[in-house]
C-alpha positions as CSV (number, residue, x, y, z in Angstrom):
1,X,-3.9,33.3,-1.3
2,X,-1.9,30.9,0.8
3,X,1.9,31.4,1.3
4,X,3.6,28.6,-0.6
5,X,7.0,27.6,0.8
6,X,7.3,24.2,-0.8
7,X,6.5,22.2,-3.9
8,X,6.3,18.7,-2.4
9,X,6.9,15.8,-4.8
10,X,5.3,12.4,-4.1
11,X,4.7,9.0,-5.6
12,X,1.5,7.1,-5.0
13,X,3.4,4.0,-3.9
14,X,1.1,1.9,-6.1
15,X,1.3,0.0,-9.3
16,X,1.4,2.2,-12.4
17,X,-1.9,0.8,-13.5
18,X,-3.7,2.2,-10.4
19,X,-6.5,4.5,-11.2
20,X,-7.0,8.0,-9.7
21,X,-10.5,7.1,-8.5
22,X,-9.1,4.1,-6.5
23,X,-6.5,6.4,-4.9
24,X,-9.2,8.9,-4.1
25,X,-11.4,6.2,-2.7
26,X,-8.5,5.0,-0.4
27,X,-8.1,8.6,0.9
28,X,-11.8,8.9,1.7
29,X,-12.6,5.4,2.9
30,X,-9.4,4.2,4.6
31,X,-7.9,7.5,5.8
32,X,-11.2,9.5,6.3
33,X,-9.8,12.6,4.4
34,X,-12.2,15.2,3.1
35,X,-9.6,16.7,0.7
36,X,-7.2,14.7,-1.5
37,X,-3.6,14.0,-0.7
38,X,-2.3,15.9,-3.7
39,X,-3.2,19.0,-5.7
40,X,-1.8,17.3,-8.9
41,X,-1.4,13.7,-9.9
42,X,0.5,12.7,-13.1
43,X,-0.7,9.6,-15.0
44,X,1.8,7.3,-16.7
45,X,0.9,8.9,-20.1
46,X,1.9,12.3,-18.7
47,X,-1.6,13.7,-18.3
48,X,-1.6,16.1,-15.3
49,X,-4.8,15.9,-13.3
50,X,-5.7,18.7,-11.0
51,X,-7.4,17.2,-7.9
52,X,-7.7,20.3,-5.8
53,X,-7.3,24.1,-6.4
54,X,-3.9,25.2,-5.1
55,X,-5.6,27.8,-2.8
56,X,-7.0,24.9,-0.8
57,X,-5.0,22.6,1.5
58,X,-4.4,19.0,0.6
59,X,-3.1,16.1,2.8
60,X,0.4,15.3,1.5
61,X,2.8,16.1,4.3
62,X,1.6,16.2,7.9
63,X,2.4,19.5,9.6
64,X,3.3,21.3,6.4
65,X,0.1,21.1,4.2
66,X,-0.9,24.7,4.8
67,X,2.4,26.0,3.1
68,X,2.9,23.6,0.2
69,X,1.5,22.3,-3.1
70,X,1.5,18.5,-3.3
71,X,2.4,16.9,-6.6
72,X,2.5,13.1,-7.2
73,X,3.2,10.6,-10.0
74,X,1.4,7.3,-10.2
75,X,3.9,4.6,-9.3
76,X,7.0,4.6,-7.2
77,X,7.3,0.9,-6.3
78,X,8.5,-2.3,-8.0
79,X,6.5,-5.4,-8.4
80,X,7.4,-6.5,-4.9
81,X,6.3,-3.2,-3.3
82,X,9.8,-1.9,-2.7
83,X,10.5,1.8,-3.5
84,X,11.6,2.4,-7.1
85,X,11.6,5.3,-9.5
86,X,9.1,4.1,-12.0
87,X,8.4,7.4,-13.7
88,X,7.8,7.1,-17.4
89,X,9.4,9.6,-19.8
90,X,6.0,11.2,-20.1
91,X,5.7,11.6,-16.4
92,X,9.1,13.1,-16.1
93,X,8.4,15.6,-18.9
94,X,5.0,16.5,-17.4
95,X,6.4,16.9,-13.9
96,X,9.2,19.2,-15.1
97,X,6.7,21.3,-17.1
98,X,4.3,21.6,-14.1
99,X,7.2,22.5,-11.7
100,X,8.5,25.1,-14.1
101,X,5.0,26.7,-14.2
102,X,4.6,26.6,-10.5
103,X,8.0,28.1,-9.9
104,X,7.0,31.1,-12.0
105,X,4.0,31.6,-9.7
106,X,6.0,30.8,-6.5
107,X,9.6,31.6,-7.3
108,X,10.8,31.2,-3.7
109,X,9.2,27.8,-3.2
110,X,11.6,25.0,-2.4
111,X,11.1,21.8,-4.4
112,X,11.7,18.6,-2.4
113,X,10.5,15.1,-2.0
114,X,8.1,14.0,0.7
115,X,11.1,12.1,2.3
116,X,13.0,15.4,2.7
117,X,10.6,16.8,5.2
118,X,11.3,16.4,9.0
119,X,10.1,13.2,10.7
120,X,9.2,11.4,7.4
121,X,10.3,7.8,7.4
122,X,9.5,6.8,3.9
123,X,11.2,6.7,0.5
124,X,8.6,8.8,-1.3
125,X,8.9,9.9,-4.1
126,X,11.5,7.1,-4.7
127,X,14.0,9.5,-6.3
128,X,16.0,12.5,-5.1
129,X,13.6,15.3,-6.2
130,X,15.6,17.9,-4.3
131,X,18.7,17.3,-6.4
132,X,16.9,16.6,-9.7
133,X,15.0,19.9,-9.6
134,X,17.5,22.1,-7.8
135,X,18.1,24.4,-10.8
136,X,14.4,25.3,-11.3
């Protein structure tokens, strides 16, 4: 089993109506990735979809992927494409439940947003995950 040091929170930086299959197609076609960008993705209705077993490496944070689990919600931008926390109440509930479960499995893992990693110049996940989940 991999050593997990981080639970990295992301947004897809897409409209909330975006489908998981279109996101997966982007990773494969545009980025040339064999593995997905996230282990888990949370739909607007709160459904948590596991895209990759957590013992495998996904592509969420360059330079850190071998020591983290990547979790994303669909959304994260406003209608003009600017960063915005667009999480639905269902997504917030599902994310909290998922993080709570993962912290039981990896109690020393640090929860933080993609933007909190070194040399990341983006707003992802469009909210302060480090502060929001600091007590888990």
